[in-house]
C-alpha positions as CSV (number, residue, x, y, z in Angstrom):
1,M,90.2,92.3,62.7
2,T,88.3,94.9,63.3
3,G,88.0,94.1,66.8
4,E,91.6,93.1,67.3
5,S,91.8,96.8,65.7
6,K,90.6,98.4,68.7
7,R,92.3,96.6,71.8
8,G,94.9,98.7,73.5
9,L,94.4,102.2,75.7
10,P,92.9,105.6,73.7
11,L,95.7,107.5,72.9
12,R,94.1,111.1,74.1
13,P,93.5,109.8,78.6
14,T,96.6,108.0,78.3
15,L,98.6,110.9,76.7
16,L,97.3,113.3,79.2
17,S,98.2,110.7,82.0
18,V,101.5,109.9,81.5
19,V,102.8,113.9,80.6
20,V,100.9,115.3,84.2
21,L,102.7,112.3,86.0
22,L,106.0,112.9,84.4
23,I,105.9,116.8,85.1
24,L,104.9,116.6,88.8
25,L,107.6,114.5,89.5
26,A,110.3,116.5,87.6
27,A,108.9,119.7,89.3
28,G,109.5,117.6,92.7
29,G,113.1,116.4,92.1
30,V,114.5,118.6,89.6
31,G,115.3,121.6,91.6
32,A,116.6,120.1,94.5
33,L,119.4,117.9,92.2
34,A,120.3,120.7,90.1
35,Y,121.1,122.8,92.9
36,G,123.2,119.7,94.7
37,S,124.8,118.8,91.3
38,S,125.6,122.2,90.1
39,S,126.7,123.7,93.9
40,R,129.2,120.6,94.0
41,I,130.4,121.6,90.5
42,V,131.3,124.9,90.9
43,D,132.2,124.2,94.6
44,D,134.7,122.0,92.9
45,L,136.0,124.5,89.9
46,W,136.4,127.1,92.9
47,G,138.7,124.8,94.8
48,D,140.6,123.8,91.6
49,L,141.0,127.5,90.3
50,A,142.4,128.8,93.8
51,E,144.6,125.9,94.2
52,Q,146.0,126.5,90.7
53,L,146.6,130.1,91.5
54,A,147.9,129.9,94.4
55,H,150.7,127.3,93.4
56,A,151.0,129.6,90.2
57,T,151.6,131.8,92.7
58,T,153.8,130.4,94.4
59,Q,155.7,128.9,92.0
60,R,156.2,132.4,90.5
61,A,157.5,134.3,93.3
62,L,160.3,131.2,93.9
63,R,160.8,131.8,90.4
64,Y,162.0,135.5,91.4
65,F,163.8,134.3,94.5
66,E,165.6,131.3,93.3
67,P,169.1,132.6,92.1
68,A,169.8,134.3,95.3
69,P,171.1,131.4,97.1
70,P,173.1,129.7,94.3
71,Y,174.3,133.6,93.4
72,V,175.1,134.5,97.7
73,E,176.6,130.8,97.6
74,L,179.2,131.4,94.9
75,T,180.2,134.4,96.0
76,R,181.4,133.3,99.3
77,Q,183.1,130.0,97.6
78,Q,185.2,133.1,95.2
79,A,186.2,135.1,98.2
80,T,187.2,132.0,100.4
81,S,189.3,130.6,97.2
82,G,191.0,134.4,97.1
83,R,189.7,135.2,93.9
84,L,187.4,137.9,95.0
85,D,189.5,140.8,97.5
86,L,187.8,141.2,100.9
87,G,190.6,143.9,102.0
88,P,191.2,144.6,104.6
89,F,191.4,147.3,101.3
90,A,193.4,150.2,103.9
91,E,195.9,147.7,104.9
92,R,197.2,146.5,102.2
93,A,196.6,150.1,100.4
94,A,199.0,151.4,103.4
95,E,201.3,148.5,102.6
96,S,201.6,150.4,98.9
97,A,201.9,153.3,100.0
98,R,205.0,152.3,102.7
99,A,206.6,150.6,99.8
100,E,206.4,153.1,97.1
101,P,207.4,156.3,99.0
102,G,206.0,159.6,97.5
103,T,202.7,158.1,96.1
104,D,200.4,158.7,99.0
105,P,196.5,159.1,97.6
106,V,196.1,161.9,100.4
107,D,198.5,164.0,98.4
108,G,196.1,163.9,95.4
109,D,196.5,160.4,93.6
110,P,193.5,158.4,92.4
111,V,192.8,156.3,95.3
112,G,194.7,153.1,95.2
113,G,197.3,155.0,93.2
114,P,199.6,153.6,90.3
115,A,202.6,152.4,92.9
116,A,199.8,150.5,95.1
117,N,198.0,148.8,92.1
118,E,198.1,149.7,88.8
119,D,195.5,148.3,87.3
120,T,192.9,149.2,90.0
121,A,194.1,153.0,89.3
122,T,193.6,152.4,85.7
123,R,189.5,151.4,85.8
124,A,189.1,153.8,88.4
125,R,190.4,156.7,86.5
126,A,188.2,160.3,85.8
127,A,185.6,160.5,83.3
128,D,186.2,164.5,84.6
129,S,189.4,165.5,85.2
130,D,188.7,168.4,87.4
131,G,187.5,166.8,90.5
132,S,184.2,167.7,89.8
133,A,180.7,165.0,89.9
134,D,182.0,161.9,88.0
135,A,185.0,162.1,89.3
136,P,188.3,160.0,90.3
137,I,187.5,157.9,93.7
138,E,189.8,159.7,96.4
139,P,190.1,159.2,99.7
140,G,187.6,161.0,102.2
141,P,188.1,162.7,105.4
142,G,189.4,160.4,108.3
143,D,190.2,157.7,105.6
144,P,193.4,155.4,106.2
145,P,196.7,156.0,104.1
146,G,196.5,154.5,101.2
147,H,192.9,153.6,101.0
148,H,191.9,152.3,97.5
149,P,188.7,151.5,96.0
150,P,187.3,147.4,96.3
151,T,187.0,147.7,92.5
152,E,186.5,143.1,92.5
153,L,183.5,143.6,94.8
154,L,182.2,146.2,92.8
155,D,182.7,144.8,89.5
156,H,181.6,141.8,90.7
157,F,178.1,142.9,91.9
158,R,177.8,144.9,88.7
159,A,177.9,141.5,87.0
160,A,175.3,140.2,88.9
161,I,172.8,142.8,88.6
162,E,173.2,142.8,84.9
163,A,172.9,138.8,84.7
164,N,169.9,138.9,87.2
165,P,167.6,141.4,86.6
166,E,165.4,140.5,89.7
167,F,168.3,141.6,92.3
168,T,168.0,145.2,92.6
169,W,171.3,145.0,95.7
170,A,174.0,143.1,95.9
171,S,176.0,144.3,99.2
172,W,179.0,143.2,101.6
173,G,179.1,143.7,105.1
174,G,182.9,143.4,106.3
175,E,183.3,143.3,109.9
176,D,185.5,146.4,110.1
177,G,181.9,148.8,108.9
178,T,182.9,148.4,105.3
179,Y,179.8,148.5,103.0
180,V,180.2,148.0,99.4
181,A,176.8,147.3,96.9
182,V,175.7,147.8,93.5
183,H,172.2,148.5,93.1
184,R,169.5,149.6,90.1
185,D,167.9,153.2,90.8
186,P,164.4,153.9,89.9
187,E,165.5,154.6,86.6
188,G,167.2,151.5,86.1
189,A,170.4,152.9,86.2
190,L,172.9,151.0,87.7
191,R,174.9,152.8,90.9
192,G,177.7,151.6,93.2
193,V,177.7,152.3,97.2
194,W,181.4,151.8,99.0
195,R,181.4,153.3,102.7
196,T,184.2,153.0,104.6
197,A,183.9,153.3,108.8
198,T,185.9,155.6,110.6
199,D,186.0,157.4,114.3
200,T,183.6,159.5,113.8
201,G,181.1,158.0,111.6
202,T,180.8,156.6,108.4
203,I,182.2,158.0,104.6
204,L,179.6,157.7,101.6
205,R,181.0,157.3,97.9
206,E,178.2,156.9,95.3
207,L,179.8,155.8,92.5
208,V,178.8,155.1,89.0
209,P,180.2,152.5,86.2
210,S,182.7,154.6,83.8
211,G,183.7,152.0,80.7
212,D,185.2,149.2,83.1
213,G,185.5,150.5,86.1
214,W,183.6,153.2,88.4
215,V,184.2,156.5,88.8
216,L,182.4,158.8,92.0
217,H,178.8,160.7,90.7
218,A,179.3,162.8,93.8
219,A,181.2,164.3,96.3
220,P,181.9,162.0,99.9
221,T,179.6,162.3,102.4
222,H,179.7,161.7,106.0
223,G,176.8,159.6,107.8
224,D,176.9,157.0,110.5
225,Y,175.2,154.2,108.9
226,D,177.1,150.8,109.8
227,P,175.7,147.4,108.4
228,R,177.1,145.3,111.7
229,T,173.9,147.0,113.3
230,R,170.9,146.1,111.0
231,P,168.8,143.3,111.1
232,W,169.8,141.5,108.5
233,Y,173.4,141.3,109.2
234,R,172.7,140.3,112.7
235,A,170.6,137.4,111.7
236,A,172.7,136.5,109.1
237,A,175.7,136.1,112.0
238,A,172.9,134.6,114.1
239,A,172.5,131.7,111.4
240,R,176.2,130.7,111.4
241,D,176.9,128.8,107.8
242,D,173.2,128.4,107.0
243,G,171.4,131.7,104.2
244,V,168.2,133.7,105.9
245,W,165.5,135.5,104.2
246,V,164.8,138.4,106.6
247,E,162.2,139.9,107.1
248,P,160.7,142.7,104.5
249,F,161.4,146.0,104.7
250,V,160.5,149.0,102.7
251,F,162.6,150.6,99.9
252,A,162.5,154.4,100.6
253,T,162.9,155.5,97.0
254,V,160.3,153.2,95.2
255,R,158.1,153.1,98.3
256,Q,157.4,149.1,97.9
257,P,158.6,145.8,100.2
258,G,161.6,144.8,99.9
259,F,163.1,141.5,100.4
260,M,166.8,140.1,101.0
261,Y,168.3,137.0,101.5
262,A,171.5,137.2,103.5
263,R,174.6,134.5,103.8
264,A,177.1,135.3,106.8
265,H,181.1,134.3,105.4
266,R,183.0,132.7,108.0
267,E,187.2,132.4,107.7
268,G,186.7,129.5,110.6
269,E,185.5,130.6,113.1
270,R,186.1,134.4,112.3
271,L,183.1,136.5,111.0
272,R,184.4,138.4,107.7
273,G,180.9,140.0,106.9
274,V,177.5,139.0,105.7
275,W,176.8,138.7,101.5
276,A,173.3,139.7,100.9
277,V,170.8,140.3,97.7
278,E,167.7,142.3,97.9
279,Y,164.1,142.6,95.6
280,E,162.2,144.9,95.1
281,M,158.6,142.7,95.1
282,S,156.7,145.9,92.8
283,D,156.9,143.0,90.0
284,L,155.4,140.2,91.9
285,S,151.6,142.6,92.9
286,A,152.1,143.5,89.0
287,F,151.8,139.8,88.3
288,L,149.2,139.6,90.8
289,A,147.4,142.2,88.8
290,T,147.4,139.9,86.3
291,L,145.2,136.8,88.2
292,E,141.2,136.3,87.6
293,V,139.1,135.0,89.8
294,G,135.9,134.6,88.9
295,E,134.9,138.6,88.4
296,H,136.1,140.3,91.6
297,G,138.4,138.2,92.9
298,E,141.9,138.6,94.3
299,V,144.9,136.7,94.8
300,Y,147.9,138.2,97.7
301,V,150.8,137.4,99.1
302,L,151.3,137.6,103.0
303,T,154.1,136.9,105.6
304,S,152.7,134.2,108.4
305,D,152.6,137.4,110.5
306,G,149.9,139.0,108.1
307,Q,152.4,141.3,106.4
308,V,151.5,142.1,102.8
309,V,154.0,141.6,100.3
310,G,152.3,141.2,97.0
311,H,148.5,142.9,97.1
312,P,147.3,143.6,93.2
313,G,146.4,147.2,93.3
314,G,149.7,148.0,94.9
315,E,148.1,148.5,98.6
316,T,151.8,147.1,99.9
317,T,152.7,150.1,102.2
318,T,151.2,152.6,104.7
319,E,152.4,155.3,107.5
320,I,152.7,154.7,111.1
321,D,153.6,157.9,112.6
322,G,155.3,159.3,109.9
323,E,157.5,156.2,109.0
324,L,156.7,154.0,105.7
325,V,156.2,150.3,106.6
326,V,155.4,147.2,105.2
327,A,151.3,147.2,105.4
328,R,149.5,144.5,107.6
329,A,146.8,142.3,106.3
330,A,144.6,142.9,109.6
331,G,143.4,146.6,109.5
332,H,143.7,146.9,105.7
333,P,141.5,148.9,103.7
334,D,141.1,146.2,101.2
335,A,138.0,144.5,102.8
336,M,138.7,140.8,100.9
337,L,141.6,141.1,102.3
338,R,140.9,142.3,105.8
339,R,137.9,139.6,106.0
340,A,139.9,136.6,104.8
341,W,142.8,137.3,107.2
342,E,140.6,137.4,110.4
343,A,138.1,134.8,109.7
344,R,141.3,132.3,108.5
345,A,143.2,129.8,111.4
346,D,146.6,130.4,111.5
347,A,147.4,126.4,111.4
348,N,145.3,125.7,109.0
349,E,145.8,125.4,104.7
350,G,142.9,124.8,102.2
351,A,139.7,126.5,101.8
352,F,137.7,128.1,103.8
353,T,134.8,130.8,104.4
354,A,135.2,134.3,105.2
355,G,131.4,135.7,105.6
356,P,130.6,136.9,101.9
357,Y,133.7,135.6,101.2
358,L,135.8,132.6,99.7
359,A,139.0,132.0,100.7
360,M,142.4,129.4,99.7
361,V,145.4,129.9,101.9
362,E,148.4,128.0,100.5
363,R,151.7,128.1,102.5
364,F,155.2,128.3,100.4
365,P,157.3,124.9,100.9
366,A,159.0,124.9,104.3
367,E,162.1,123.8,102.7
368,T,162.6,127.2,101.1
369,G,162.5,129.1,104.3
370,I,160.3,131.9,103.1
371,D,157.6,131.7,105.6
372,W,155.1,133.6,103.1
373,E,151.6,132.1,102.0
374,V,149.0,132.8,99.1
375,L,145.6,134.1,99.8
376,V,143.0,133.7,96.9
377,V,139.5,135.2,98.1
378,V,136.5,136.2,95.9
379,P,132.8,136.8,96.5
380,E,131.4,133.6,97.0
381,D,128.2,135.2,94.4
382,D,131.2,135.3,92.2
383,F,130.8,131.3,92.0
384,F,127.7,130.1,93.3
385,G,125.3,133.5,92.7
386,D,124.2,132.0,89.1
387,V,123.6,128.5,91.2
388,R,121.0,129.6,94.0
389,A,119.2,131.9,91.0
390,Q,119.2,129.0,88.6
391,A,117.7,126.9,91.1
392,W,114.9,129.3,91.6
393,Q,114.1,129.6,88.2
394,T,114.0,125.4,88.1
395,L,111.9,125.4,90.7
396,A,109.9,128.1,89.7
397,I,109.7,126.9,86.1
398,G,108.5,123.0,87.2
399,G,105.9,124.4,89.4
400,L,104.5,126.5,86.6
401,A,105.3,123.4,84.1
402,A,103.1,121.1,86.3
403,L,99.8,123.7,86.2
404,L,100.0,123.8,82.8
405,A,100.1,120.5,82.1
406,I,96.7,120.2,84.0
407,L,95.2,122.7,82.2
408,F,96.4,122.1,78.6
409,G,97.4,118.4,78.7
410,A,93.9,117.6,76.9
411,F,94.5,120.5,74.4
412,F,97.6,118.3,73.6
413,S,96.4,115.1,73.9
414,N,93.5,116.4,71.4
415,R,96.2,117.6,68.8
416,V,98.4,114.7,69.0
417,S,95.4,112.5,68.3
418,G,93.9,114.5,65.7
419,A,96.7,114.6,63.5
420,L,97.1,111.6,63.4
421,R,93.5,110.9,62.2
422,R,94.4,113.4,59.5
423,I,97.2,111.5,58.7
424,V,95.7,108.6,58.3
425,T,92.6,109.8,56.2
426,E,95.4,111.2,53.7
427,L,96.5,108.2,53.3
428,E,93.6,106.1,52.2
429,R,92.9,109.0,49.6
430,I,96.8,108.5,48.3
431,G,96.2,105.0,47.7
432,R,92.9,105.6,46.0
433,F,95.1,108.3,43.5
434,E,93.0,111.2,44.6
435,L,96.2,113.2,45.0
436,E,93.7,117.0,44.3
437,G,94.6,119.3,47.6
438,E,97.6,119.5,50.5
439,V,98.4,117.7,53.3
440,A,96.6,119.8,56.3
441,S,99.4,122.1,57.7
442,T,98.8,121.6,61.1
443,Q,101.7,121.2,63.3
444,S,102.1,118.3,66.0
445,F,103.7,118.8,69.3
446,V,105.0,115.1,68.7
447,R,108.5,115.0,66.3
448,E,107.9,111.8,64.8
449,V,103.5,113.1,64.2
450,N,105.4,115.9,61.8
451,D,107.8,113.3,60.5
452,M,104.2,111.4,58.9
453,R,102.5,114.2,57.9
454,D,105.4,115.7,55.9
455,T,106.5,112.7,54.5
456,T,102.4,112.0,53.4
457,A,102.8,115.5,52.0
458,R,106.1,114.7,49.7
459,M,104.7,111.6,48.6
460,K,101.9,113.0,47.4
461,R,103.1,116.2,45.9
462,S,106.1,113.8,44.3
463,L,103.2,111.9,42.5
464,R,101.4,114.7,41.5
465,S,104.6,116.0,40.2
466,F,105.3,112.6,38.0
467,G,101.5,113.2,36.9
468,K,102.6,115.7,34.7
469,Y,105.4,113.7,32.8
470,V,103.8,110.2,32.7
471,P,100.8,108.2,33.0
472,K,99.4,107.8,36.3
473,E,99.7,104.1,36.4
474,V,103.7,104.9,35.9
475,V,103.5,107.4,38.6
476,R,101.7,104.8,40.9
477,E,105.0,102.7,41.1
478,L,107.3,105.5,41.1
479,L,107.3,106.4,44.6
480,L,110.2,109.4,44.8
481,S,110.6,111.9,47.5
482,G,111.1,115.4,46.8
483,E,109.3,118.5,46.0
484,E,106.7,119.0,44.1
485,A,107.6,120.4,40.5
486,A,106.6,123.8,39.4
487,L,107.6,126.6,37.4
488,G,110.3,128.4,38.0
489,G,114.4,128.8,38.6
490,R,117.6,130.1,40.3
491,E,120.6,131.7,38.8
492,E,123.5,129.7,39.2
493,E,126.9,129.1,37.2
494,L,126.9,126.1,35.1
495,T,128.7,124.8,31.9
496,I,126.8,124.3,28.9
497,L,127.8,122.4,25.8
498,F,126.3,122.8,22.4
499,S,127.2,119.8,19.7
500,D,125.7,119.5,16.1
501,I,126.8,117.2,13.2
502,A,128.5,119.1,10.6
503,G,127.0,118.8,7.2
504,F,123.9,116.5,8.3
505,T,122.1,117.9,5.7
506,T,124.3,116.6,2.9
507,V,124.6,113.5,4.8
508,A,121.1,112.7,5.3
509,E,120.5,113.4,1.4
510,K,122.7,110.1,0.8
511,M,121.1,108.3,3.4
512,A,117.7,105.8,3.2
513,P,115.3,107.1,6.4
514,D,115.4,104.1,8.0
515,V,119.0,103.6,7.9
516,L,119.4,107.4,8.8
517,V,117.0,106.8,11.6
518,E,119.1,104.5,13.1
519,V,122.5,106.3,13.0
520,L,121.4,108.9,14.2
521,A,119.8,107.3,17.3
522,E,123.5,105.5,17.7
523,Y,125.0,109.1,17.4
524,L,123.2,110.2,19.9
525,D,123.0,107.5,22.2
526,G,127.0,107.4,22.2
527,M,127.5,111.5,22.9
528,S,124.6,111.3,25.4
529,A,126.3,108.4,27.1
530,A,129.6,110.6,26.7
531,V,127.5,113.6,28.6
532,R,126.2,111.4,31.5
533,G,129.7,109.5,31.9
534,E,131.3,112.5,32.8
535,G,128.5,113.7,35.0
536,G,126.3,115.9,32.8
537,T,122.6,116.1,32.2
538,V,121.6,116.4,28.3
539,D,119.0,118.7,28.4
540,K,117.1,118.3,25.1
541,Y,118.1,117.1,21.4
542,I,117.4,119.9,19.0
543,G,117.3,117.9,15.6
544,D,121.2,116.5,15.4
545,A,121.9,119.2,17.9
546,V,122.8,117.9,21.9
547,M,122.7,120.3,24.6
548,A,124.2,119.7,27.5
549,F,125.2,121.0,31.0
550,W,126.6,120.2,34.1
551,G,126.5,121.8,37.6
552,A,122.5,121.2,38.2
553,P,120.2,119.6,39.2
554,R,123.5,118.0,41.5
555,A,126.1,120.7,42.3
556,N,129.7,119.9,41.1
557,P,132.2,122.8,41.7
558,E,134.4,121.8,38.8
559,H,131.8,121.7,36.5
560,A,134.1,123.5,33.9
561,R,136.1,120.7,33.6
562,A,133.8,117.8,33.6
563,A,132.2,119.7,30.8
564,C,135.3,119.6,28.5
565,E,136.4,116.0,29.6
566,G,132.8,115.5,28.5
567,A,133.4,117.0,25.0
568,L,137.0,114.9,24.8
569,A,134.7,111.7,25.3
570,M,132.2,113.0,23.0
571,R,135.3,113.0,20.2
572,A,136.6,110.1,21.4
573,K,133.1,108.0,21.2
574,L,132.6,109.5,17.9
575,A,136.0,108.1,16.5
576,E,134.9,104.6,17.7
577,M,131.8,105.2,16.0
578,Q,133.1,106.3,12.8
579,T,135.2,102.9,12.5
580,G,132.2,100.7,12.7
581,W,130.1,103.3,10.3
582,D,132.8,102.9,7.8
583,A,133.4,99.0,8.5
584,K,129.2,99.1,7.0
585,G,130.0,101.5,4.1
586,L,127.8,104.3,5.8
587,P,129.2,107.8,6.0
588,R,131.0,109.3,8.4
589,L,129.3,112.5,10.7
590,D,131.4,114.7,12.4
591,T,130.5,116.8,15.1
592,R,131.4,120.7,16.3
593,I,131.3,121.3,19.5
594,G,131.3,124.3,22.0
595,V,131.5,124.8,25.7
596,N,130.8,127.8,27.4
597,T,131.0,128.8,30.9
598,G,128.6,131.5,33.2
599,P,125.2,132.5,35.0
600,V,122.7,131.1,34.1
601,L,118.9,130.7,34.6
602,V,118.3,127.1,35.8
603,G,115.2,125.6,36.2
604,N,111.8,124.1,35.8
605,I,110.4,125.6,32.6
606,G,107.7,125.5,30.2
607,A,103.9,125.3,30.9
608,P,101.8,124.3,33.8
609,D,101.4,121.0,32.9
610,R,104.8,120.6,30.9
611,L,107.9,121.5,32.1
612,N,111.2,120.8,31.2
613,Y,114.0,121.3,33.3
614,T,116.7,123.6,31.3
615,V,118.7,126.4,31.1
616,M,118.4,130.1,29.5
617,G,120.7,133.2,29.0
618,D,123.6,134.7,27.6
619,A,126.2,131.9,28.3
620,V,123.9,129.3,26.7
621,N,123.5,131.6,23.5
622,L,127.5,132.0,23.3
623,A,128.1,127.9,23.5
624,A,125.8,127.9,20.7
625,R,127.5,129.7,18.9
626,L,130.7,128.7,19.4
627,E,129.8,125.2,18.1
628,G,128.9,127.0,14.7
629,L,131.9,129.1,14.8
630,N,134.5,125.6,14.5
631,K,133.3,125.6,11.0
632,H,135.1,129.0,10.4
633,Y,138.0,128.1,12.4
634,G,138.3,124.5,11.0
635,T,138.5,123.3,15.0
636,T,136.4,120.7,16.7
637,I,135.9,122.0,19.9
638,L,136.1,126.0,20.6
639,V,135.7,127.1,24.7
640,G,135.1,130.2,25.8
641,D,137.3,132.4,27.9
642,A,135.4,131.5,31.0
643,T,135.6,128.0,31.1
644,A,139.5,127.9,29.9
645,E,140.0,130.3,33.3
646,A,138.2,127.7,35.1
647,V,140.1,124.3,33.9
648,G,143.6,126.3,33.9
649,D,146.5,124.2,33.2
650,A,144.6,120.9,33.5
651,M,143.8,121.6,30.1
652,V,146.0,122.5,26.3
653,F,144.0,125.0,25.5
654,R,144.9,127.3,22.0
655,P,143.6,130.9,22.3
656,L,142.3,131.5,18.9
657,E,141.3,135.4,18.9
658,W,139.1,137.8,20.7
659,V,135.5,137.5,18.9
660,A,132.4,139.5,19.2
661,V,129.6,137.0,18.0
662,K,126.6,138.3,16.1
663,G,124.3,140.3,17.8
664,K,127.1,141.4,20.6
665,D,129.5,144.1,21.3
666,E,131.4,143.0,23.8
667,A,134.3,140.2,22.8
668,V,135.9,137.3,24.5
669,L,138.8,135.5,23.7
670,I,137.9,131.9,22.6
671,H,140.0,128.8,22.7
672,E,140.3,125.7,21.1
673,L,140.8,122.2,23.5
674,V,143.5,120.5,22.3
675,G,143.6,117.5,24.7
676,R,144.4,116.7,28.9
677,K,147.5,118.2,29.6
678,G,150.6,115.6,29.5
679,E,148.1,113.1,26.4
680,V,149.2,116.3,24.0
681,D,152.6,115.9,22.3
682,A,155.4,118.5,23.1
683,E,155.0,119.6,18.7
684,T,151.6,120.4,19.1
685,V,152.3,122.0,22.8
686,A,154.9,124.1,21.4
687,A,153.0,124.8,18.5
688,V,150.6,126.6,20.7
689,G,153.1,128.3,22.5
690,R,154.2,130.0,19.4
691,Y,150.5,130.6,18.1
692,A,150.0,132.5,21.6
693,E,152.8,134.2,21.0
694,A,151.8,135.3,17.3
695,L,148.4,136.4,18.8
696,S,150.0,138.5,21.6
697,A,151.9,140.1,18.7
698,Y,148.8,140.6,16.7
699,R,146.7,142.4,19.4
700,D,150.0,144.3,19.8
701,R,149.6,145.6,16.3
702,R,153.1,143.7,15.4
703,F,151.8,141.9,12.0
704,E,154.7,141.4,10.4
705,E,155.8,139.5,13.0
706,A,152.2,137.4,14.1
707,A,152.0,137.0,10.8
708,A,155.4,135.2,10.7
709,K,154.9,133.4,14.1
710,F,151.3,132.4,12.7
711,R,152.7,130.6,9.6
712,E,155.5,128.8,12.1
713,A,152.1,127.6,13.9
714,G,150.5,126.5,11.4
715,A,153.1,124.7,9.4
716,A,154.4,122.4,13.0
717,L,150.2,121.7,13.3
718,G,149.7,120.8,9.2
719,G,148.3,123.3,7.5
720,D,145.7,125.0,10.3
721,V,143.1,127.0,9.1
722,S,143.3,129.1,12.2
723,S,147.0,129.9,11.8
724,E,146.4,130.6,8.1
725,R,143.6,133.1,8.2
726,M,145.2,135.1,10.7
727,A,148.5,135.6,8.5
728,A,146.8,136.1,5.7
729,R,144.8,139.2,8.3
730,C,148.0,140.1,9.5
731,D,149.4,140.8,5.9
732,E,146.5,142.7,5.1
733,Y,146.7,144.9,7.8
734,T,150.4,145.5,7.1
735,A,149.1,146.9,4.3
736,A,146.5,149.1,5.9
737,P,147.3,149.3,9.5
738,P,143.8,149.0,11.4
739,P,142.4,152.5,12.7
740,D,144.2,154.0,16.0
741,D,140.7,152.1,18.0
742,W,141.2,149.0,17.0
743,D,141.5,146.4,19.6
744,G,142.1,143.3,17.9
745,R,138.6,141.5,18.1
746,T,136.8,140.2,15.2
747,V,133.1,141.0,14.3
748,M,130.8,137.8,13.4
749,T,128.0,138.5,11.0
750,T,127.0,135.3,10.6
751,K,125.9,133.1,13.5
């Protein structure tokens, strides 16, 4: 056997060799593997994030522009079907004037006067009758006779702007040079524009809504704006029947890029005009400012030729020769945008590098007709800086670990083998039951070795602890885990129970000693079983009394309810035992029980060589006093107010009165535990309620009312002692009221 026990490799050199070899291998491979893996993961994360942001930006922009094509198509269809008046407004007004002489608006009637179009005149009447600002829309110099406002178009555009908050302008440019539009000004108010062409230029009328019509906001002015010469009109005319997205331009009012959708309106081959919707792009820049790409990255929206229509900082315009134009990515003051644009290949889509930056470009879908793209740019260090730093740290740590392994390997292996030798020595001493002293607490670098040491120490402490309670021969058979028993305790909230046999001295005098011992043993066994059955701990027997508690050593958040269940179980068990005693002709034993909840000191209390796991404190004393008060109130189970509050309505409690027990100034409301809710009959529950009403009247000094209710409750409860006692006290107070500072308490002078 001795020879066999020495077979195998020695622990110390084996540990040293294995540790050094593993660390050297790790130092050579971990750094490279970690860097490669981290780089791939971060690269994938960057690609996924950039793609998601680019796609989200594209979809946001497309949703922004989405209403324009269907709106323009619907407007075109309404005009084609005759439901929308396209003029020529001057010709129709002139015909009305010739049909109804004397209604020439040049003479001062509102434009479209009553004879020409009564409804139009009604909706375009003046907000002010003196012809100043907000006056009726009247013809300007050079207007044809009978010229009338395009009210239907203005109302239609107004509805479109109100229904589509993303629209900035909705307009119509006619083949005759007429231009009608409604737009939202920088403050959000709606404004109308009506231009008519004359031989010398155009007449501009600025309009504002008034009720369900339009009025002049300012006097008409002359200008030279002709929609037929504008790029958007020509682009739409060249596209025949297809809508077109026009090259970005700058809104002078807000100094931000604008974007327009236009579509020609034809009657056969005849071009009647062009419908248009214009967008302000500042909302797109505001959206881009909310996107986060790494720590310093940004998202931009550009046209395919590099015009900046969306910038998170709002840098979308610049001045060239005093003219405000849409900024371009080439030469832009934003270095990330400029470098990414310079590095981007025109035909490429996807990820690419731009010097110290990572970039991703995604084009708008071709079917939208919008030749734009989203550019995501981020400094490379935002994603890969930590990866590189961690790779260098890993390599440095690996190299250092290899050196330390060579220097300290022998020390580590010696600690492990030394700890094992010490554990073996302790186990040999325990086998001889030599329990003095502690197991050496030297830490090992191996968890299993530490576990073995801790287990050995716990076993030694447990055996030593049990040796204080029972002979060592018993302890050898009881190897239980746990800390060594020692003096001390902790404060916890527990529920304590005391029970005592009523009139035990008198009963004992009537019984032979051997019979008394037998009956008492049966009683204590039954009461203890009832306590343990509800999870309680039997603390001690004090003669015929039983002391128990709930909530320790095993925690129980429902300790108050469990204690009440235990008290009811004790009462039920006693009734069962009384039946047996009656059959044997033995005296009946009646028990009184007191239960209370509160903070106590719980733990090992006693002498160093003889401990008792028990509880101490005021809550314990009150529980004992409550047990004794049963005799005074003619009850079986009394509980403190804290217990009743903790249990709640799961049990039926009868509040008896406020009592200051002997030795205490503070009064507590004591309760009788009647039974479980649902098991107590309705008549008893009603009587308990009547008693509670009487107690409330008693404390409010309504003694006559309280006496009557106490007697009613007592009658319902069948000659209840507490009810009779309280009714008699109310009669006394009715005849001789208590002092003004009386608070309803009863001070007990005996235990």
